[in-house]
C-alpha positions, 0 to 999 in steps of 0.5 A: 857394218857402217851404214849411211842414210840418204846415200843418193843425196848430194852429201850422202853420195859424197860420204859414201865415195870417201868411205869407199876409199877407207873401208871395203865395200862389203863393210858399207851399207846404205839406206835410201828411199829409192834403191834404183837410184843407188844401182851404181853403189850396188855394182861397187859392192855396197849393200843397198836397202830401202829405208825411209825416215817417215816409215820407221818400220823400213829402217829395221831391215835397212840398218840390220847388222849396223856397227855404226850409223850415220844419220844424214839429217832429213831434208824435210821442212817443218815439224816433220824433220825432227820426227824423221831424225829421231825415228832414224836415231831410234832405229839405229839404237834398236839395230845395236849400233855402237855409235850413231853419227848425225849431220848437224849444223855449225850453230845448232841452237834452240833459239836460232832465227834459221828454223833448221838450226832449231831442229838440229839442236833438238835432234842433238839433245835427243841423240845425247839422251840415248845412252849410245856413243854419238857424234854430232857433225856440226857442219858449216853452212853449205857453200853450194847455197851461193849457187842459187844467186850466181845466175841472176848476178851474172845476168844483171851485174847486180847481186841483189839480196837482203842484208846479210852477215859473215858466213863460214861457207863450207864445201860439201866435198870437205864435209864429206871427208870429215864424215867418212873419217868419223864413221870409219875411225870410231871415236875420232870425233866424239860428241858434238864437234866444234864447228866444221867450217872453212877457216874464214867468213864471207858475206855477199859483198865479198861474194860480189867482189869475188865474182867481179874478179872471176868474170872481169865484170863489175858485179855490184852488191845491192841490199834489198828490203826484206819484204821487197826481196820476198815479193821479187822472189814470189814474182819470179816463181818462188812459193811465198813460204819458200821465200819466207824460209829463205829469208831466215838465212839472211836474218840469222846471218845478219844476227851473227849466227854463222860468223864462226870458224874453226880449224877442226875441219882442216886438221881432220882432212889434212888439207886446206878447205875449199874456198869460196873463190874456188866454189864460185869459179866452178859455178861460173864456168858454165857461163 
């Protein structure tokens, strides 16, 4: 049985959808914290069981009969993320999985300025030590992150964020296709993959230009001082720890950490990756 964790999340749900195009539903199991949110999957014939990385005992039942397990990285900020990821990896190994897959990040590194990258690097290292074939899917930076900044830019005509750098913004849909392929076709992507990215990079100046073309309005890119941006984010209701965490995306980007592209994603899915322009068109449409 092929097991997918976090199957009611944004990425996990897309992965299951793509997996259902490849294998029969009765060969798929999902591990979710709230089974009621996966009722639609159960109706489609997918095995739905409760499992929580922070309660490892629940994973034994959730992973029962696993041939391969895809561990979607824990959406936990801070030290708890690594513990949660390694608990899931342990459970997959103990369930007898013949391959363990993990959703990592394009530039996983123990020295990254963006904290999740350090968690991904540590998780990859732990996974490699388990003596089980594995795949670390080094996903490109989610293009959906741009959606957090579109609304204010459209309202004010100014895309005001800290200094950034080029990022290979990549769509969830494309990454889900790669994950489903890797899970269904054992060994197709072995070990830590090349960066799974769109074949281009864009910075926020590019984003402002694209928004201008889409809307027919002039959207200006303004560079804010880091502390000024944090103060403005807090004034707008963001908790300061969250603002400080978000700033690390910009500091890592300006350090070139996300300025990487690779053709592996497009070669795997067999069609062009979704562009930033396509993503922003979708994001702008409600406006």
